[in-house]
Each structure stands twice: as C-alpha cells, then as structure tokens.
C-alpha positions, -999 to +999 in steps of 0.1 A: -497-626-367-496-610-400-477-578-411-493-550-412-488-519-442-484-482-435-493-448-448-479-416-445-484-378-428-478-345-440-459-331-412-463-349-380-452-375-359-421-396-355-420-412-388-400-441-410-394-439-447-377-465-470-349-450-497-333-475-508-295-475-520-313-480-560-346-461-573-363-496-566-398-506-552-393-510-516-421-526-492-417-513-458-442-531-433-440-546-394-448-573-373-450-580-339-411-585-344-395-560-364-396-536-390-402-556-421-385-545-454-389-563-484-401-594-469-376-597-447-378-587-410-349-567-398-327-556-365-321-521-372-297-497-356-301-460-363-284-429-358-294-390-356-278-364-378-293-330-380-289-313-419-291-279-403-268-287-379-237-293-400-227-282-435-234-295-470-201-304-473-196-326-442-231-347-448-213-375-472-185-379-445-207-382-411-231-410-434-201-428-445-187-428-410-221-436-398-226-465-421-190-479-417-199-473-374-225-502-385-257-480-391-283-491-409-309-459-411-302-421-410-331-403-385-335-368-390-362-340-376-378-317-406-369-287-390-405-264-401-392-226-389-360-229-408-381-242-439-412-212-438-393-187-418-424-167-429-458-176-440-452-189-475-417-182-481-397-212-483-361-219-479-343-250-491-309-241-494-275-250-478-274-265-450-321-265-457-316-286-483-327-316-472-334-335-502-297-333-509-298-349-472-320-375-481-305-380-516-271-384-500-285-414-477-294-429-504-263-427-521-248-447-487-272-471-494-288-465-461-327-457-451-338-425-437-361-425-409-374-389-409-393-372-384-411-348-401-421-330-365-426-301-373-429-297-335-390-313-329-380-303-292-342-304-300-328-280-281-340-260-309-357-223-312-391-227-304-388-266-310-393-262-344-418-239-349-419-207-366-428-176-343-453-163-366-472-190-357-476-179-322-493-152-341-517-167-362-553-158-349-570-177-319-541-205-324-533-228-293-504-247-295-500-289-290-538-296-285-571-298-302-572-263-317-584-262-357-557-238-366-533-262-352-530-294-360-489-318-361-471-334-335-447-353-320-432-367-286-470-359-278-477-384-245-471-363-213-487-331-232-516-353-241-522-367-208-522-329-187-548-316-218-574-350-211-597-357-240-585-327-256-549-343-262-565-377-268-590-359-296-554-342-309-534-371-312-560-394-325-568-365-355-527-361-362-525-408-362-557-402-387-539-379-412-511-394-414-520-428-420-546-416-446-517-398-466-511-429-479-472-430-484-466-467-483-446-467-452-452-471-410-459-444-388-448-442-355-457-422-323-431-413-299-436-417-262-475-418-275-488-449-250-519-452-266-509-442-302-538-457-322-532-483-350-515-485-373-492-459-360-466-478-340-459-462-304-424-461-296-400-452-262-374-427-259-349-426-227-321-436-217-330-475-211-360-489-230-359-522-221-395-521-197-411-508-228-435-531-245-458-514-276-496-508-268-505-536-290-492-569-291-483-571-331-466-539-331-425-543-331-407-531-299-387-493-312-369-471-294-363-440-312-342-415-291-317-439-275-298-409-262-262-415-259-250-380-239-269-351-231-272-315-241-254-288-224-264-256-211-244-220-209-230-221-169-231-257-172-210-289-171-206-305-201-223-343-197-203-375-209-222-412-209-198-439-206-196-465-240-203-495-218-235-482-204-247-469-235-236-504-253-255-524-219-285-503-226-284-514-263-282-553-252-309-552-224-332-537-257-324-563-281-324-589-253-359-586-244-373-588-280-364-547-293-354-546-332-350-507-334-328-488-318-318-451-330-292-428-315-300-397-305-274-384-315-255-401-334-238-363-345-250-338-328-230-311-347-236-271-338-266-248-336-251-219-360-267-191-362-299-183-333-314-215-339-304-229-298-332-230-277-341-241-241-332-213-233-294-213-226-288-243-246-251-240-263-238-231-294-223-265-295-245-294-296-221-323-293-245-346-272-210-369-267-223-385-296-196-413-317-191-382-339-178-352-323-194-320-332-165-315-363-174-348-379-141-367-359-145-403-344-150-400-307-129-434-293-138-454-273-176-448-281-177-451-320-154-485-325-170-500-293-208-498-303-195-510-338-183-537-325-219-542-302-238-538-336-214-563-357-224-593-326-262-586-324-260-582-362-245-619-360-275-629-339-302-614-362-317-647-376-328-661-344-336-627-326-364-622-354-375-655-350-383-666-319-394-650-285-365-654-259-366-679-228-353-662-199-331-683-174-322-664-139-283-676-132-282-657-097-297-629-080-285-602-105-278-624-134-299-639-164-297-657-198-324-643-226-315-672-253-330-673-291-337-703-304-350-707-345-367-737-360-334-739-385-314-741-358-301-710-348-292-699-313-282-668-296-278-661-262-274-627-240-260-634-205-266-603-182-252-590-149-271-560-132-252-559-105-240-525-101-209-535-081-198-571-083-184-592-113-202-627-113-193-661-124-223-682-145-229-713-156-245-718-188-249-747-213-223-763-184-196-737-195-186-708-174-190-673-183-174-640-163-196-613-163-184-577-155-209-560-132-239-539-151-227-561-183-244-582-210-223-605-227-236-617-264-232-655-277-246-656-313-238-696-312-248-699-273-215-703-265-188-682-277-187-648-263-177-625-287-186-591-273-192-582-233-206-541-231-175-532-205-150-547-220-135-519-243-117-527-267-110-505-289-084-476-291-091-441-269-087-411-294-070-384-268-088-349-287-069-312-287-070-276-300-045-272-315-031-232-325-029-229-363-006-207-388-036-183-392-030-147-375-058-123-364-050-092-389-056-058-380-086-058-350-106-023-353-133-020-333-168+003-333-187+011-300-224+004-307-241+038-304-264+036-267-266+077-264-292+083-295-315+063-311-330+057-341-361+073-348-372+057-374-373+020-359-386+030-320-422+032-306-429+048-274-462+033-253-468+034-219-457+003-197-435-028-204-442-048-233-432-086-233-401-090-260-410-113-283-444-097-289-421-064-297-389-081-320-413-116-332-375-128-327-358-108-354-330-101-331-322-118-296-319-078-285-347-050-275-341-020-260-367-006-231-360+032-226-374+055-204-360+087-180-364+098-146-361+135-130-340+137-100-347+170-080-318+184-062-322+180-031-324+147-029-305+136+001-279+113-018-273+139-040-253+156-005-238+127+008-265+100+010-266+067+000-274+061-039-303+049-046-312+010-058-327-001-093-346-033-093-354-046-124-379-082-126-372-100-162-389-129-171-356-138-190-328-142-206-307-117-194-303-075-193-277-049-189-283-016-171-276+019-187-277+045-166-267+078-188-248+057-207-230+039-188-227+003-179-247+001-145-243-038-146-261-069-159-279-100-146-289-135-164-316-161-159-305-197-159-327-229-180-338-238-147-348-203-138-356-176-165-370-152-143-344-130-126-343-099-107-311-072-109-307-053-082-280-023-080-268+010-068-272+040-098-256+066-102-281+095-108-274+134-110-302+163-105-320+168-135-330+141-165-316+107-163-317+081-192-323+044-181-315+018-210-327-013-203-308-040-229-331-069-228-313-107-245-331-135-254-308-171-253-328-191-274-366-197-273-382-224-251-381-255-270-403-281-242-432-269-219-469-268-213-480-244-236-444-232-241-454-207-269-472-185-239-441-179-218-427-148-218-394-130-221-385-093-217-390-069-186-424-072-173-418-058-142-419-043-118-391-018-123-384+007-095-363+032-081-354+026-042-338+047-020-354+080-028-368+109-006-400+099-018-394+063-009-401+036-041-404+055-073-425+023-094-412+028-129-431+004-145-466+025-160-439+054-172-437+058-206-409+036-226-396+035-258-386+006-276-358-005-299-356-040-318-326-048-325-290-034-322-279-002-350-246-026-361-277-054-370-295-029-390-264-013-402-253-048-411-220-047-401-211-085-399-217-084-438-182-076-454-209-053-475-218-037-445-184-031-429-176+003-441-206+019-431-187+031-400-157+048-385-134+012-369-112+025-341-078+006-340-081-023-322-049-011-294-072+019-283-101-001-281-086-030-256-072-006-232-109-001-227-130-030-225-159-013-239-197-029-232-215-033-265-188-035-286-184-045-321-155-059-334-138-070-369-110-090-385-091-105-411-078-138-416-065-165-440-080-200-439-051-224-425-036-255-444-048-288-434-080-304-434-081-305-401-120-289-384-110-253-373-123-235-342-126-204-327-109-194-288-131-174-272-117-176-239-107-137-239-141-129-242-176-124-224-207-129-245-222-120-278-225-136-314-198-143-336-203-142-379-175-156-406-179-136-443-214-128-431-225-162-419-234-165-383-217-190-361-236-186-334-238-172-295-207-176-275-206-167-238-180-180-214-201-183-184-182-206-161-194-244-153-209-257-121-220-289-113-210-322-098-174-333-118-162-359-092-156-386-111-180-411-128-184-447-129-201-467-158-219-489-136-254-478-122-284-464-137-269-431-163-285-396-154-275-363-166-264-356-130-236-386-134-202-380-156-202-345-156-170-328-167-159-291-173-166-278-142-145-242-131-145-242-168-162-220-195-193-238-206-179-239-244-145-223-246-144-228-290-168-221-315-168-242-349-160-224-378-170-250-408-140-245-435-165-243-463-170-209-452-138-195-456-120-185-487-084-188-488-075-153-476-095-122-465-116-143-441-138-114-424-145-120-387-170-100-369-175-106-331-203-083-313-194-086-275-219-075-248-201-072-219-166-062-229-135-081-237-100-083-256-106-095-291-067-098-294-065-129-272-093-150-300-074-175-318-084-203-348-074-234-332-078-268-354-090-300-339-066-327-338-064-364-322-026-359-304-027-394-287-042-430-287-051-456-260-058-489-256-057-511-224-068-552-231-073-579-214-050-612-227-089-634-233-106-604-243-135-618-261-133-611-302-152-623-332-127-644-348-133-667-315-167-673-332-174-700-360-208-709-372-197-740-382-181-755-360-209-751-328-200-770-300-163-781-308-133-769-295-122-741-312-083-725-312-078-696-293-068-662-313-055-639-288-068-607-286-047-578-305-044-536-294-053-520-324-040-481-325-045-452-351-041-419-358-062-399-382-053-395-417-018-373-424-003-383-390+017-410-383+026-427-346+053-407-333+062-424-296+051-446-268+047-428-240+036-456-218+034-497-223+031-522-201+019-564-206+016-573-169-011-555-147-006-522-151-028-494-133-047-463-139-066-449-171-057-430-204-033-402-195-022-417-162-014-457-167+014-467-145+034-502-139+014-523-112+034-555-100+041-574-127+053-560-160+073-575-191+106-554-195+098-558-234+068-543-233+083-508-249+108-520-272+077-546-286+050-512-290+083-490-306+091-513-332+055-524-343+037-489-345+063-462-347+063-442-377+032-459-390-005-441-387-021-477-374-008-507-358-018-538-341+002-558-316-009-593-307-015-601-263+001-628-257+031-644-238+052-649-268+049-618-284+066-607-254+092-629-248+078-645-217+053-650-192+058-616-169+036-636-141+021-668-144-012-678-135-022-643-133-044-622-157-026-597-178-035-572-199-013-544-225-019-509-215-003-482-244-002-448-248+015-433-280+015-400-291+001-391-328+019-361-349+018-347-380+038-371-407+062-342-415+069-341-376+104-345-368+119-353-337 
C-alpha cells in the first residue's frame, strides 16, 4: 500500500510530531507496517515523561537517560489547566515551559510524540480541563456540544453517547487533519477513528489489537509500565519480565511503535493530583523513578530488549510473520525479507512450565511466559524472562540538614472573616463555591439546645450524621474537633456518624469539607458532586431527629492561613507563631507549622519523611510540594510472580505501611541556607519528627546463569556457522560518587533466593567471595565473567550454574 501524508490538530487527540535533532525538513508519513520518517519505516520505542511532573533542571537528564535506555521518542500530554488557569490568561513558565521541554527533546536527538489533549485523564486534576470550563454556559464535556470540541482516549465514552459521540469524534478528527501540520494523527482507544487518523491501543497488553484499516500501522500509545497509587492503597509493581514479554508479543505480531506509560512518572506537585485520592507521588514503577533515578532491573532489561529488537528492524518492517506452532503454548514468528534478513521470536505462553522447542533444527529452552529474540533466526540474544542486569537497592538515608526552630500557628476556627463569607439557606456543592481555588470549604451553622434536653441530665449524647459527596470532612463542635471521616477513590461518598457534646444554649457546628483532587475519568465527571450535600441531621434529642440540611449555613472558602499567605516567606510574619515545644504537647488539628533548614551537601535527590504527621499540605520557599497523607495501605501483598496476565491486583507492596511516606523536594527549589518549610496539618501530628532524607543506591545485586543470552553471541556475518561462545558476565555498578565497599553475598554454583535474601545452594565454588572482592571492592563498577575457569574449577560438573552476588555501595569517602 502507499503511504499517507498527514496533518495536525489545535487541541485534540493523541498526536505525533516529528522534531529532529537539527532544524531540517522532516517527512513523517505511515503505511501498513510502520511510521515512515524521511522515507524509512521505523520500529520506534517511546516513553512518557510529563513536563509538569518534574522540574526543568531535571528534563535534560531524564531525556538523556531515556535515550541511553534505547528510546527514540518522548511522549507528553499538554495540560490545558496549567497553561490557561483562567480564560485568556496563559502560563508557559517554569515547569509549564512546554517549548523548552520540546527543545530539550530535540537537542537530545529524539522525536516528540505530542498528545495535545486537552482531556488527558492521566490521574491529573479534572483530567487536565481548567475548572472554569465547567462554568461556560451550556457546556457538556466530551460530546457533540457546541461549546466543547476536544478529545483523547474517547472510545468508551463515544459508545456510551451513541450518535452524538460518533459525530463529535468525527468532527475532532476532521478538525485535526485540516490543521495541516504534516505529521500523522492518532486516536487512542477509538476503534472507529476516521481516515486518515490512526486508531491505537492502550493497555497492559496490545498483541490482540489490529488497526481499523489494513493500510494503517499497529501502534501502542500506552504500555502501562506499572500503575498509579491512591492514598490508602498499596504500591503497584509490574515485573519487568512481564513488561518485556508484553512488548515482544506486540512486536512479533507486527507492532511497530511502543510507548511506555510512564517512562518517568514524577510528582504531582501542588494540587495537581486527580482521582480523587491520587497520591502526590506518580512514580508508576517506571524505568526512571519519581526522583529521576534509574530503576534496576526494569531500565536495563528494557534497554537490552530494545537493542535486540532493533537488530531485527530490517526484517520486521519488510515482511509479515510466518507463524508456526511448536507446542500447545509455543509459537515461532519468523520474519524474512527479500534481501535475506531473517528474525525470529520464539514464544512460550505457558504460565507454569518451561518448554524445550525445536526450531530450524536446533533446540531452544524457553522459560514460562517468555519470548526469545533471534535477530538471525539462529542465535538467542535476549529472553524476556532472563534478567541479566543488576537490581539496585534504593533507600532513604539521613542528611546533614536539621530542621531549625519549629514554630506553630493554630488556624483560627472560632471566628470568621466577614469579608470572605456568605450565608444562604441549605447546603451547596463545594466546587461550585470554591471553583477549586482551595481544597477547603467551611460549612457552618448553629443549633440552639434547651436546658431541659434529656442528654444534659445524664442521658446519652446525641448523634450527628453528615452525608458527604466527597472527599473528607472534619467536624468541629464549639471549636473542638469532634471527629473526621474520609471517602475513597472507589467510594467518594461517605457518611460521618458520631456523638456530639452539645451544651445548653447556642452551639456552633463547623464542618470543614476537604477535596483530595478532582475526578479525571468517568462519564460526564464535570457533573459529579463534591462537598456536603446532606442530609445533615441530629439524632437522639428529645424531639427525635433534627434535620439541619435546610437551615441557614455560612460558607468560607479556604483557610485563614491561605488568605494570609502563610506559606510564603513574605506572609509568615503576619501572625504570632508559637514555639514548637508547646505545640507538640497539644497535637492540635488545623495547625500551621514552619521551620528553616539549610540545603544538604551532595546532589542526591531529596525528600521529606512525613511519618510523624497525619494529613495536609507542604510548601518549601512558597512552592507547593503537594498533599501529604500518611494513610495506611491495605491490599494483597502476598508475593509476586511475573507469569500470567498482569493486573493491578497482582504484585502489590507496602501493605500495613503509609501509602506515601516520602515527598520529593526538588533541589532546584532550595537556597544554600534558610529554606522555609511550611506544613498545614489537618489532623494533628508532631513536626519535630519530620526529616529531610536523600534517595541513594545502597546495594546492588545480580543473578546470571552461565548460558545467559548475550548480544555478543550474535554476528550476522557468520549466519549458519559455528560460533565461539562468549561467556556472560555479571555487571555491577554503584551510583556516581559511590564505590563497592564490600561483598555481602557471592556464590557461583546453585545459589537460592532473591536479592536481599540469597543463600548458598548444594553447589558452591569456594572462591566465589575472593573473586568478587578482588574484581569489585573499591570500584564504582565491575564485571565478572561467569565461567568455571574464572572460579578455579567446575564446582558441580553437568549442572547448570549461576552466579548470584549482592554488593554494598557506599560514598567514595567511605571508611571501613
């Protein structure tokens, strides 16, 4: 088939843009096999890095690491709500400098895949829409509605809306194409995307996906590298063996573009997290962690996968596969080009048993749930289940930065600022009142209790029932915290029920409703309610039930501390602060805390350890780190197997611990001295327990078999000829500024266990420790060949052996 030249969109869809490393004309088209760049079909690996979720000083390093990891493309959404916070007022500064981000991609010699959105989903506040859009007259989100004409990830929503959804999707595609950008456009999860727009797949696996026309390429715009976390939930981990298996499955079926969502997840700074209840960390178990550090073995194993598949590129883009069955769960996908290139993928879909298969008159061993890549149809250079790269052990370590002179200020809840309040009959929806200018909205009313009430004379206290549409509420009666209640991401709505200590006369009931991020996905989520819509009622008084819902309620948007700008170095002097020693004794709710600290030495990423606190928000030098909440995680943390289809219910971590304990502090936000840290604590906590920590590699492990596949065992010139076997090596590498200080474990033979819990097996070379210590101690990196000769002699003939190592990393100024 011929190729189709393409065009662009102003604000819509998932989109591809060609940006080369030089300012040259760049032709981007497509045919049925692949994206075609300057006349060449390409197998492309891409990674999502969202510019607002990191700082500009991180961008160059993140993008270079992505390039070094074998990526060709960087993908990002465009986040409308940060760029146009109010109608006609635009912001492209700092973390929102999209042009700088795109130019940084260009400088690295990579391509950009720009998903203009502006609906982005992305666990981002309100899905990327500015909240003011909700109040455009006659607006209806994501349908055939005159005020609203924009889209992304629309398939499910389109089907729900029927003809209105189809008409809207068709309009969006037509508008995109008519913009005339000269690059292809794609629609994610949109089976009926009209020509020439390419429909694409998002998911954990996309090998069953085919585009809606035979002349379109097979593209995977979101390969979920992990999963997001929500407060109160576990950490999700996707094994790299399964992630690599998913990619190889897609490529062997004819896929030619894979984007990892996420490659670097980053941080939901400020109040940008959506959900609701999405954590401030958006780590996503990505190859580059939240702090921008390389996550091993995920990063390295994928890098080797990319290299192996690129070796097959000529054959993959030139032919269709011939598929042969090699067993009940085993297949061979073979690509042969007219010029003689040959590449094969040998797959074993069995989730429990390895397989020994015959292919081209040779035997191959396939672990369960794995694919071997043979760039010459003979030599295996990579198997998705055989991880040969190191595992890095990361820890949060103390820094030399002390928090100096903690002081506190109680949010004043006894009186209101009349200039910022209003009173009306009944209960109002929260976002309609706040317009998301703050997480907080006060609902305040009063009840008069007669002196003859039974509960005042030894009877049971009355019960207050408050029904909330989300997301949290703190109940204050006569200025005292009476109780709190919270929803969840699955159940935003909740009911507070608690005894209240009322007195004779007038009682002030103040309900502080708290938003924890606005929804980012769901049918017409712009209509979903937040806040207290009732009923609110007193039970157990002499009259039986007293419904307060339609009383007069007074509303105040936000906190007094917010109005006084206590988070800013310029605003902190506006109130009297109390010495922390006094505040710590009281553990008051709704309390502001501040301290100063000096920037610690070194260049390791930094975080705040918030274990001693409850729930609230953090600012440093006036910039918002984000929401914190030490809610404890519940889930199923009973082990993890890479085999079998991955879902977020598998491979969970952190049960019984706070979902998020550490909060990223960008070094670029710090001054050398006198950095102002401000905390607003909703529930009560001990700020003296807050500490600044650094994220660092503390140890590295490797576990490699003596016949591990290696790229050195493949030479295209010697196809079909016997080739000398190159023994694999264990490679260990500490971070820059570190060296291997000791070998904690080493065994060449049949060791057992995993990183952190290795044990000697029945076969063990006695020289194992000595060899590793000689080769590695005192060095930042080392390589040790896995062979009998290297360890003196064969410790157990006719047995497949492996080398397992755990080494300790320490700063180079370390002393034993």
